C-alpha positions as CSV (number, residue, x, y, z in Angstrom):
1,M,-46.8,70.7,-31.3
2,G,-44.9,73.6,-29.9
3,Y,-48.0,74.7,-27.9
4,F,-48.4,71.3,-26.3
5,I,-44.7,71.3,-25.4
6,I,-45.1,74.6,-23.6
7,V,-48.3,73.4,-21.8
8,G,-46.5,70.2,-20.8
9,V,-43.4,71.9,-19.5
10,F,-45.4,74.3,-17.3
11,A,-47.7,71.5,-16.2
12,L,-44.7,69.6,-15.0
13,I,-43.3,72.7,-13.2
14,G,-46.7,73.4,-11.7
15,R,-46.9,69.8,-10.5
16,V,-43.5,70.1,-8.8
17,V,-44.4,73.4,-7.1
18,S,-47.8,72.0,-6.0
19,G,-46.1,69.0,-4.6
20,R,-43.7,71.2,-2.7
21,L,-46.6,73.3,-1.4
22,K,-48.5,70.3,-0.1
23,S,-45.4,68.9,1.6
24,K,-44.9,72.3,3.3
25,F,-48.4,72.5,4.5
26,E,-48.2,68.9,5.8
27,K,-45.0,69.8,7.6
28,Y,-46.4,72.9,9.3
29,S,-49.7,71.2,10.0
30,Q,-47.7,69.2,12.5
31,M,-46.6,72.4,14.2
32,P,-49.4,73.5,16.7
33,T,-50.3,77.1,17.3
34,P,-48.9,78.0,20.8
35,N,-52.3,79.5,21.9
36,G,-54.3,76.6,20.6
37,M,-56.5,78.8,18.3
38,S,-58.1,77.2,15.3
39,G,-58.0,78.6,11.8
40,A,-61.6,79.9,12.2
41,E,-60.8,81.6,15.5
42,I,-57.7,83.2,14.0
43,A,-59.7,84.4,11.0
44,A,-62.3,85.9,13.4
45,K,-59.7,87.7,15.5
46,M,-57.9,89.2,12.4
47,L,-61.2,90.5,11.0
48,A,-62.1,91.9,14.4
49,D,-58.7,93.6,14.8
50,Y,-59.3,95.3,11.5
51,G,-62.8,96.3,12.5
52,I,-64.4,94.2,9.7
53,T,-67.8,93.1,10.9
54,N,-69.6,92.4,7.6
55,V,-67.6,89.4,6.5
56,T,-68.7,85.8,7.5
57,I,-66.4,82.8,8.1
58,S,-67.7,79.4,7.0
59,Q,-66.4,75.9,6.5
60,G,-66.1,74.6,3.0
61,Q,-65.2,71.2,1.6
62,G,-62.0,69.6,0.1
63,M,-58.4,70.4,0.6
64,L,-56.7,73.7,-0.2
65,T,-60.0,75.1,-1.3
66,D,-59.8,78.2,0.9
67,H,-60.9,81.4,-0.7
68,Y,-62.5,84.8,-0.1
69,N,-65.7,85.7,-2.0
70,P,-65.9,89.4,-2.4
71,L,-69.5,89.2,-3.7
72,K,-70.8,87.4,-0.7
73,K,-68.2,88.9,1.7
74,E,-67.4,85.4,2.9
75,V,-64.1,83.8,4.0
76,K,-64.6,80.1,3.2
77,L,-62.0,77.8,4.8
78,S,-61.4,74.1,4.1
79,P,-62.1,71.7,7.0
80,A,-58.4,71.3,7.7
81,V,-57.9,75.0,8.0
82,Y,-61.2,75.9,9.7
83,Q,-60.7,73.3,12.4
84,G,-56.9,73.0,12.4
85,R,-55.0,74.3,15.3
86,N,-51.6,74.5,13.6
87,V,-49.3,76.9,11.7
88,S,-50.6,75.9,8.3
89,A,-54.2,76.6,9.3
90,A,-53.1,79.9,10.8
91,A,-51.2,81.0,7.7
92,V,-54.1,80.1,5.3
93,A,-56.8,81.6,7.5
94,A,-54.9,84.9,7.8
95,H,-54.1,85.0,4.1
96,E,-57.8,84.7,3.2
97,C,-58.6,87.4,5.7
98,G,-55.9,89.4,4.0
99,H,-58.2,89.5,0.9
100,A,-61.1,90.7,3.1
101,V,-58.9,93.5,4.4
102,Q,-58.0,94.3,0.8
103,H,-61.7,94.5,0.0
104,A,-62.5,96.7,3.0
105,K,-59.6,99.1,2.0
106,S,-60.6,99.1,-1.7
107,Y,-57.3,97.5,-2.9
108,P,-57.4,98.3,-6.6
109,F,-55.9,95.1,-7.9
110,L,-58.6,93.0,-6.1
111,G,-61.3,95.1,-7.8
112,M,-59.6,94.7,-11.1
113,R,-59.4,90.9,-10.7
114,S,-63.0,90.6,-9.7
115,A,-64.0,92.7,-12.8
116,I,-62.1,90.5,-15.1
117,V,-63.6,87.2,-13.9
118,P,-66.7,87.1,-16.2
119,I,-64.5,88.0,-19.2
120,V,-62.0,85.2,-18.3
121,Q,-64.9,82.7,-18.0
122,A,-66.2,83.7,-21.5
123,S,-62.7,83.5,-22.9
124,S,-62.3,79.9,-21.5
125,K,-65.5,78.9,-23.4
126,I,-64.1,80.4,-26.6
127,Q,-60.8,78.6,-26.2
128,A,-62.7,75.3,-25.8
129,I,-64.4,76.0,-29.2
130,L,-61.1,76.9,-30.8
131,F,-59.6,73.6,-29.7
132,G,-62.7,71.9,-31.1
133,V,-61.4,72.9,-34.5
134,G,-57.8,72.7,-33.4
135,I,-56.2,71.1,-36.5
136,Y,-57.5,73.9,-38.8
137,F,-56.7,76.5,-36.2
138,M,-53.1,75.5,-35.6
139,T,-52.2,75.2,-39.3
140,G,-52.5,79.0,-39.5
141,N,-54.7,78.7,-42.7
142,N,-57.0,81.4,-41.3
143,P,-55.3,84.2,-39.2
144,I,-58.7,85.0,-37.6
145,F,-58.4,82.0,-35.4
146,I,-54.9,83.1,-34.3
147,W,-56.2,86.5,-33.4
148,I,-59.0,85.0,-31.4
149,A,-56.4,82.8,-29.6
150,I,-54.2,85.8,-28.9
151,A,-57.2,87.8,-27.5
152,T,-58.5,85.0,-25.3
153,F,-55.1,83.8,-24.0
154,G,-54.2,87.5,-23.5
155,I,-57.2,87.9,-21.2
156,T,-56.2,84.8,-19.2
157,A,-52.6,86.1,-19.0
158,L,-53.9,89.5,-17.8
159,F,-56.0,87.8,-15.1
160,S,-53.0,85.7,-14.0
161,V,-50.7,88.7,-13.8
162,V,-53.2,90.9,-11.9
163,T,-53.6,88.0,-9.5
164,L,-49.9,88.2,-8.5
165,P,-50.1,91.5,-6.6
166,V,-53.4,90.4,-5.0
167,E,-52.0,87.2,-3.6
168,F,-48.6,88.7,-2.6
169,D,-50.3,91.6,-0.8
170,A,-52.7,89.3,1.0
171,S,-49.8,87.2,2.3
172,K,-48.0,90.4,3.3
173,R,-51.0,91.6,5.3
174,A,-51.4,88.2,6.9
175,L,-47.8,87.9,8.0
176,E,-47.7,91.5,9.3
177,W,-50.8,90.8,11.4
178,L,-49.6,87.4,12.6
179,N,-46.4,89.1,13.7
180,T,-47.8,92.2,15.4
181,S,-50.7,90.4,17.1
182,R,-48.2,87.9,18.5
183,I,-50.4,85.0,17.3
184,L,-47.3,83.2,16.2
185,P,-43.9,83.4,17.9
186,E,-40.7,83.5,15.9
187,R,-40.3,79.8,15.0
188,E,-44.0,79.3,14.1
189,Y,-44.0,82.7,12.2
190,A,-41.1,81.5,10.1
191,G,-43.1,78.4,9.2
192,A,-46.1,80.4,8.1
193,K,-44.0,82.6,6.0
194,D,-42.4,79.6,4.3
195,A,-45.8,78.0,3.6
196,L,-47.2,81.2,2.1
197,K,-44.1,81.7,0.0
198,W,-44.7,78.3,-1.7
199,A,-48.4,79.1,-2.1
200,A,-47.4,82.3,-4.0
201,M,-45.1,80.3,-6.2
202,T,-48.1,78.4,-7.7
203,Y,-49.5,81.8,-8.9
204,V,-46.1,82.8,-10.3
205,V,-46.0,79.6,-12.4
206,A,-49.5,80.1,-13.6
207,A,-48.8,83.7,-14.7
208,L,-45.5,82.7,-16.5
209,S,-47.4,79.9,-18.3
210,A,-50.2,82.2,-19.4
211,V,-47.7,84.9,-20.7
212,V,-45.6,82.3,-22.6
213,Q,-48.7,81.0,-24.3
214,V,-49.6,84.5,-25.5
215,L,-46.1,85.0,-26.8
216,Y,-46.3,81.6,-28.6
217,W,-49.5,82.6,-30.5
218,L,-48.0,86.0,-31.4
219,M,-45.0,84.1,-32.9
220,I,-47.4,81.9,-34.8
221,L,-49.1,85.0,-36.2
222,M,-45.8,86.6,-37.2
223,N,-44.7,83.4,-38.9
224,S,-48.0,83.1,-40.8
225,R,-47.6,86.7,-42.0
226,G,-44.0,86.0,-43.1
227,S,-45.0,83.0,-45.1
228,R,-47.6,85.0,-47.0
229,A,-45.2,87.9,-47.7
C-alpha cells in the first residue's frame, strides 16, 4: 500500500507541474517572435552558429514530443514547434539544439544517459514481471524479489538523476544563445526562460519520484531483515 501511495502522490505532483507547463507554453505561444522566425528556422540558425552541419531537423507528430536523437543526429520538432513563430517554439527548438551542441562537444552526462537507455528498457520489462507476481513480491516472503526491485528501480533512478544535468545544461545553452544572438529581446527572452524552467521541473519531479521509490524498497528490505532477526 505504501508504494502505491508514493506513486499516487508523485503522479499528482507530476500532473500539476505538467498542467503548469502546458499553460506556460500556451501563454508564450501567443507571444510572436519579433523576427518572425519559425522553430525550424531558429533551430537551423543555432546549429549553424555552432558550426554543426551533420544534424538534421525534421517535423514529428504530436504535442511536446520534441527531442534530439543522438544516434541519428536528428532534432525532431513537434508540428507546433517546427512551424510555430512564437516564443514557445523558439525556446523548445533552441533547447533541443542544446542537446545537439552537447553531443558535438562530447558532454559527458549526455553520453552517460545514452549508454544507460538499453539497461533502463530492460529494467522496465523486469519491473513489469515483478508486478505480475506483485502480491508475493510485496509481502516480503522472498527477499530476492526485493533485491531485484531495488536494482531495477535503482537503474531508473540513476537514469532520472543523470537526466537532470543534461536537461538543465541544454536549457542553459539555449538561453545563452537566444540572448547573445539577439533572437529574442528582453521581454520574449524572459518568457522563454520561464517556459524552460517549468519544462525542467517535470524532470525534477520524475527524479525525486524515482529516488523515493528506491528508498521505499530499501526500507522494505530492512524491515524484512528485522522481522527475521
